[in-house]
Each structure stands twice: as structure tokens, then as C-alpha cells.
C-alpha positions as a Markdown table, in Angstrom:
| # | Residue | x | y | z |
|---|---|---|---|---|
| 1 | Met | -3.4 | -20.0 | 41.9 |
| 2 | Pro | -3.4 | -16.9 | 39.7 |
| 3 | Leu | 0.1 | -15.7 | 38.6 |
| 4 | Glu | 0.6 | -12.1 | 37.5 |
| 5 | Ile | 3.8 | -11.0 | 35.8 |
| 6 | Lys | 4.3 | -7.3 | 35.1 |
| 7 | His | 7.2 | -5.7 | 33.1 |
| 8 | Ile | 7.9 | -2.0 | 33.5 |
| 9 | Tyr | 10.3 | -0.8 | 30.8 |
| 10 | Phe | 12.3 | 2.4 | 31.1 |
| 11 | Thr | 13.6 | 4.6 | 28.4 |
| 12 | Glu | 17.3 | 5.7 | 28.5 |
| 13 | Asn | 16.2 | 9.2 | 29.6 |
| 14 | Glu | 14.1 | 7.8 | 32.4 |
| 15 | Leu | 16.9 | 5.6 | 33.5 |
| 16 | Arg | 19.3 | 8.5 | 33.5 |
| 17 | Lys | 16.8 | 10.7 | 35.4 |
| 18 | Ala | 16.4 | 8.0 | 38.1 |
| 19 | Leu | 20.1 | 7.5 | 38.5 |
| 20 | Val | 20.9 | 11.2 | 38.6 |
| 21 | Asn | 18.3 | 11.7 | 41.4 |
| 22 | Phe | 19.7 | 8.6 | 43.2 |
| 23 | Ser | 23.2 | 10.1 | 43.0 |
| 24 | Ile | 22.2 | 12.6 | 45.7 |
| 25 | Leu | 22.1 | 9.8 | 48.2 |
| 26 | Lys | 25.7 | 8.9 | 47.2 |
| 27 | Arg | 26.7 | 12.6 | 47.6 |
| 28 | Gln | 27.5 | 12.8 | 43.9 |
| 29 | Phe | 25.9 | 15.9 | 42.5 |
| 30 | Leu | 25.3 | 16.1 | 38.8 |
| 31 | Glu | 22.6 | 17.2 | 36.4 |
| 32 | Ile | 20.9 | 15.2 | 33.7 |
| 33 | Glu | 22.6 | 17.5 | 31.1 |
| 34 | Asp | 26.0 | 16.4 | 32.5 |
| 35 | Val | 25.4 | 12.8 | 31.3 |
| 36 | Lys | 27.1 | 12.2 | 27.9 |
| 37 | Asp | 26.3 | 8.5 | 27.5 |
| 38 | Thr | 24.8 | 5.5 | 29.3 |
| 39 | Ile | 26.6 | 2.1 | 29.5 |
| 40 | Ile | 24.4 | -0.8 | 30.5 |
| 41 | Asn | 26.3 | -4.0 | 31.6 |
| 42 | Lys | 24.0 | -7.0 | 31.7 |
| 43 | Ala | 26.6 | -9.7 | 32.2 |
| 44 | Asp | 25.8 | -11.4 | 35.5 |
| 45 | Ser | 23.7 | -8.6 | 37.0 |
| 46 | Val | 22.5 | -5.3 | 35.6 |
| 47 | Thr | 24.9 | -2.5 | 36.4 |
| 48 | Val | 25.0 | 1.0 | 34.8 |
| 49 | Ser | 27.7 | 3.6 | 34.2 |
| 50 | Leu | 27.0 | 7.1 | 33.3 |
| 51 | Leu | 29.7 | 8.9 | 31.3 |
| 52 | Val | 29.7 | 12.5 | 32.5 |
| 53 | Asp | 31.2 | 15.8 | 31.5 |
| 54 | Lys | 35.0 | 16.0 | 32.2 |
| 55 | Ala | 34.5 | 19.3 | 34.1 |
| 56 | Leu | 32.8 | 17.4 | 37.0 |
| 57 | Glu | 36.1 | 15.6 | 37.8 |
| 58 | Phe | 34.6 | 12.2 | 38.5 |
| 59 | Glu | 37.1 | 9.3 | 38.4 |
| 60 | Asn | 37.4 | 8.2 | 34.7 |
| 61 | Asp | 34.6 | 10.7 | 33.9 |
| 62 | Arg | 32.0 | 8.2 | 35.0 |
| 63 | Val | 29.6 | 7.3 | 37.8 |
| 64 | Asp | 29.0 | 3.6 | 38.3 |
| 65 | Tyr | 25.9 | 2.1 | 39.9 |
| 66 | Thr | 25.5 | -1.4 | 41.3 |
| 67 | His | 22.6 | -3.7 | 40.6 |
| 68 | Ala | 21.0 | -2.8 | 43.9 |
| 69 | Glu | 21.4 | 0.9 | 43.2 |
| 70 | Val | 19.9 | 0.7 | 39.8 |
| 71 | Ala | 16.9 | -1.2 | 41.2 |
| 72 | Ala | 16.5 | 1.2 | 44.1 |
| 73 | Ser | 16.6 | 4.2 | 41.8 |
| 74 | Leu | 14.0 | 2.7 | 39.5 |
| 75 | Phe | 11.7 | 1.8 | 42.4 |
| 76 | Ala | 11.9 | 5.4 | 43.6 |
| 77 | Phe | 11.2 | 6.6 | 40.0 |
| 78 | Cys | 8.1 | 4.4 | 39.9 |
| 79 | Met | 6.9 | 5.7 | 43.3 |
| 80 | Val | 7.3 | 9.4 | 42.3 |
| 81 | Ser | 5.7 | 8.7 | 38.9 |
| 82 | Lys | 2.8 | 6.9 | 40.6 |
| 83 | Ile | 3.5 | 3.7 | 38.8 |
| 84 | Pro | 1.9 | 1.0 | 41.1 |
| 85 | Leu | 4.3 | -1.5 | 42.6 |
| 86 | Pro | 2.8 | -4.2 | 44.8 |
| 87 | Lys | 4.2 | -4.6 | 48.3 |
| 88 | Arg | 4.2 | -8.4 | 47.9 |
| 89 | Gly | 5.7 | -10.2 | 45.0 |
| 90 | Ile | 9.1 | -10.8 | 43.6 |
| 91 | Lys | 10.8 | -7.8 | 42.0 |
| 92 | Glu | 13.7 | -8.3 | 39.6 |
| 93 | Leu | 15.8 | -6.0 | 37.5 |
| 94 | His | 16.6 | -7.0 | 33.9 |
| 95 | Ala | 18.0 | -5.6 | 30.7 |
| 96 | Asn | 17.6 | -6.7 | 27.1 |
| 97 | Glu | 19.2 | -5.3 | 24.0 |
| 98 | Glu | 17.0 | -2.2 | 24.1 |
| 99 | Lys | 15.9 | -1.3 | 27.6 |
| 100 | Val | 16.3 | -1.8 | 31.3 |
| 101 | Tyr | 13.1 | -3.1 | 32.9 |
| 102 | Leu | 11.6 | -4.4 | 36.2 |
| 103 | Thr | 9.8 | -7.6 | 36.4 |
| 104 | Ile | 7.2 | -8.0 | 39.2 |
| 105 | Thr | 5.9 | -11.5 | 39.8 |
| 106 | Leu | 2.9 | -11.9 | 42.1 |
| 107 | Glu | 1.4 | -15.3 | 42.8 |
| 108 | Glu | -1.9 | -15.2 | 44.7 |
| 109 | Glu | -3.4 | -17.9 | 46.9 |
| 110 | Val | -7.1 | -18.4 | 46.2 |
| 111 | Asn | -9.6 | -19.8 | 48.7 |
| 112 | Phe | -11.6 | -22.0 | 46.3 |
| 113 | Glu | -14.2 | -22.8 | 49.0 |
| 114 | Lys | -15.3 | -19.1 | 48.9 |
| 115 | Tyr | -15.2 | -19.0 | 45.0 |
| 116 | Val | -18.8 | -19.4 | 43.8 |
| 117 | Ile | -20.4 | -18.5 | 40.5 |
| 118 | Ser | -24.1 | -17.9 | 40.9 |
| 119 | Asn | -26.6 | -18.8 | 38.2 |
| 120 | Val | -28.8 | -15.9 | 39.3 |
| 121 | Leu | -28.0 | -12.5 | 37.9 |
| 122 | Lys | -29.6 | -9.5 | 39.6 |
| 123 | Asn | -29.6 | -5.9 | 38.4 |
| 124 | Ser | -28.2 | -3.8 | 41.2 |
| 125 | Ser | -30.8 | -1.0 | 40.5 |
| 126 | Glu | -33.6 | -3.6 | 40.9 |
| 127 | Ala | -32.1 | -4.8 | 44.2 |
| 128 | Lys | -32.4 | -1.3 | 45.7 |
| 129 | Lys | -36.2 | -1.2 | 45.3 |
């Protein structure tokens, strides 16, 4: 049973862009230029806070995102950027010391009765004659 594990790493700028665009759904309107710093908390689950310009008057000058919101924003970023994400498979959000990343684990069932290697090789151009 083949196992595929794919990691998609995001730069801080990509993470900010994804979260700023996601903020529209939360009815929090800000621009990428309004973000002064990014705080990634990876204690139990990955959460992110964007420190924003004081003129925007957000509480504590920050916008906080839950684990689910960060994951959803990055999935949307992948779809818009045409980064393929399989429908099946386990999708997880992680962070290390440098970046936030998605891990996609896809385990495929293989029907070994139909798996056959033939000892005869044919050139496809010769087969058309």
C-alpha cells in the first residue's frame, strides 16, 4: 500500500496574505501593508496573531486566528495559487522554527491482482502499424 506524504511550506508573506484575505470572512478589513508583525504560536495547535497598525483600532492592535482558520486560509491560498491538494487524504497544519506548513498524507489501496509486469516491451509506434 503506497504512502505519499507531501509538505507545503509557506513563507511569512504568503501566510500573511492568506490570513488577510481570510479576514474578509470574519468582517475584519485590513491590508497586507497594515500588518506589522506575525506571531506564530505552536504550543498545542498552530494559531497565529497578526500585529496591525494602531490606526485600525483592533483590540490590542492584533487579529487572532484559530488553528482551523489558519488551515482554512492556507487551503484557500493553495486553491487560488493552483497548488494541488488531493480530496482524499489527511491534511494537517504544523509549524516549525522557521515556517508554517501543511502535511498531506495519502495512503492508497492497491489491487495486486491487477498489478502485472509484462516481460514483453512494445514500441507504441510499432503497435500502430
